[in-house]
C-alpha positions, 0 to 999 in steps of 0.5 A: 546621543549614543543611541543616535550614533548607533542607529546611524552607523547600523543604517549606513553600514547596512546601506554600504553592504547593499552597495557592495552586493548590488548587481548592475548592468550597462542598461541600468546605468544609462538612467540615473533614476533607473539606477536609483530605484533599482538600488532601492528595490535591492535594499528591500530584497536584502536582509537589511535587518540582519546587517543593522543588528550586526552594526549595532553589535559592533558599535556596542563593542566599540562603545564598551572599549573606546574608553581604554583606547587612546584617541587618534590625533586630529591630523591623523583623523583628517588623513584617515577620513581623506584616505578612506574617502579616496578608497571608497571612490576607487571601490565604486570605480572598480565595481563599475569595471568589474561588472560593466567593463567601463566607468559608466556607473560613475562618469556616464552622466552628471546625475550618476556622478552625484549618486556615486558621490553619495555612495562614496560618502556612505561607504567612507563613513562605514569603513571609517567606523569599522576601522576604528572598531578594528583598532579597538579590537586589536588594542584589546587583543594586544593588551599589556599582558601580551608584552614580551621581552625574549627575542629568539635567535635567527637560527630558531626561526630558520629551523622552523621555516626550513622544516615547513619548506622541506615538508612541502617539497616532500609532498610535491617532490621533486618540486613544481614549475611554471611555463616560464621556469620550464622555458628557462631550462630549455633556453639553458640547454639551447632548445629555445632561442636565448632571450632576455625576456626571461633574464639571461643571468637568471636563466644561467644560474637557475639552469646551472643548479638544475643541471648540477642535480641532473648530472648527479642523478636525474631531472627529478633531482635537478628540480629538487636541488633548485627547490632545496636551494630556494628553501634555504634562501627563503628560510634565512631571509624569513628568519632574519625578518622575524628576528627584526620584527621581534626587535621592533615590536614586543607584543606576543599577538603581533609577533605570533601573527607575523610568524603564522603569516610567514610560516603557514602561508600557502602562497610562500610555501608553494612558490618556494618549491617552484622553478621560477625566477620570481621566488628569488626576486621576492625574497631578495626584496624582503632582504633589501627592506631588512637591510635598509631598516637595519642601516637606519636603526643600527648604523651606530653599532660598531662593525655593522655598517660595512657588512650592511653596505656589502649586503645591500650591494649583493641584494641589489645584484640579485634584484637586477639578475632575477627581474629586468626591472629590478634595477629600477627598484633597488637604485631608487631605494638606495638613493632615497636612503642616501638622501635620508642619511645625507647628514652622515656623509660617510654613510651617504657616500658609501650608499651612492658608490653602491648605487653607481656600481649597480648602475654601471653593471646594469648599463654594461650588461645591457650593452653586452646583450646588444653586442651579443645580439641577444633579443631584449623584447620590450613587449612587457613595457608596452602591454598597456599601450597595446591594450589601449590601441586594441580597445580603440579597434574593439570599440570602433573608434578607428574608422580610417581604413589606412590606419586599420590596414597598417595596424593589421600589418603590424600585428601579423594580419590579426584583428586586434579588436577581436583579440582584445581581452580587457584584463589580459594583454598577452593575445594582443602583445604577442601578435605584434611584429617586433622591430624598431621600424614597426614600433615607430609606425605604431607609435605615430598611430598611438599618439594620433588617437591619444589626442582624439580619444584620451578617455578610451586610453584611460578606460583601457588602463583602468580595465587592465589594472583595477583588480589591484585595488578592487577587493572583490576581484579574485586574484589569478596565478595563485601558485603552480601545483604541478609541472607543465607538460606538453610536446613543446617542453622537450620531455627528453630534457625535463623528464620528471615523475612524481612520488605516488606515495604523496599523490593524495597529500598533493591533491589535497594541498592543491585545493588550498586556494579554493578552500581559502577563497570560501573562508572569510578573512582567510580569503584576504591572504589571496586578495591583491587589493589588501596589500595595495591599499596597505602600501598606499596608506603607509606612503600617504601617512609618511608624506602627511606626517613627514616620516621619511623613514617610513617612506623609504621602507615603502617606496620600493613597494610603491614602485613594485605596485607600479610594475603590477599596474603596467603588467599584462595581467590584471590582479596577478598574485605572482606579480604582487609577491614582492609586495605581499611578502614585505607588507607585514614588516612594513606595518610593524616598522610603521607602528614602531616609528609612530 
């Protein structure tokens, strides 16, 4: 029986690898028989014997170690099987969009759908067994001899993170910036019209720090002061996070892995020295999770509760200030925590007061912006709907001449069909002529064709967002390793020069994303889908097992993932930063609560 299972796993693993690497095109998927025999031919060309040997080796390791590993409960095994099956189906859907730009691999015909279900089953079986082998390996590495009891103080970790951040700031002195960051500086100095597209309060805070440094010396020092401030903030929150992880988990291997993830991760090390609002935001979301966990676990400690509630209010304000949708993350998080603590009326009452304060501040600020006639563009929220309209025009679904002429007028007399990029909404989004009347006219056309072609709208949505779930899609916007420089950036305000002594180190470090992309396992750091599936797994587990505490911790991450799905860029690492930074703590807390 063992020999049979080993043989079955090695064969199905080999077929799964062939499915992953199998190249497809639009002509191939038109016929299910052509698709099937093309895949068989691909298997014959592949090094399937090598895959089979690899599968046998992995299964042999599993058989040697499984006796020392606690078996998974039946309910957990059922959930894992269902989750992996869902993952496998979405993987094939992502493959279809990645290589074809549509879902024809699965949904073009019933035979294709049947073949896709077969592929889903093969992938699900292989992935389930690989996860079980991975579990055995982790338990083997995290043996009893790696248990620890010493918990280092926050200041110890703070010093480590601060020194690493300072080293990167010296290499990239005076820091780096994105276009949004530079635009914030220009809006602060009145060189660009003030708009809440880049949150006004964040622009004022960031611009004030820059202006302080510039007034002391020059623009270089202004950028340096801003980056230095972010390093201090990130070092503090990361130190708090590591201290909490060590208190929740007593295993050396896990704790050292988490420390390495935060300490040497090139994502955090470059974004912390970048002039952009997103850095403070992702640090604040991690701080929110730390506070929520501490309220759940330490609420009985004398003197902690008041401080925890004040911190929660402060971090909620930061989330509101540094991203327009931040209030939609913090408020639901506070309300779900209040519901969890409903039996402790004192805590629940304080949490709800906290939520009401944030809601009042957000509402008051929105009215102030309207009164001050500061533009509050909603194009970010309409990225997906605009893409859906553009796909209709691109694929010739709109034949009504009047509708085509109306759309042309709404989008500044541009052909949105030719502007349509399935994975990048900005060309269409920024062509729209903003105004309540124009939005009303466009909305009528949008609803009209939604009733006629709902499948086109669905395809446009998946094409815009599949990269957040498809592991083979490369992420974009990995970090800013320089400062944008062109005529529109008013160099008389933002005049910066880089220290020539660090040029070689800077050029070397700028190649890190490319190097990581070529190294197996390390390239997962930049993979958006790894973090997305981690959150979905934990959310699903919390619902199936009714673990409310785990759900509360992952709910803000699920909302952040939803923001990514509605964003104008597919597989954008910058949008995923809040999720990426929180996943290690979330996983450790999941293990702790189990």
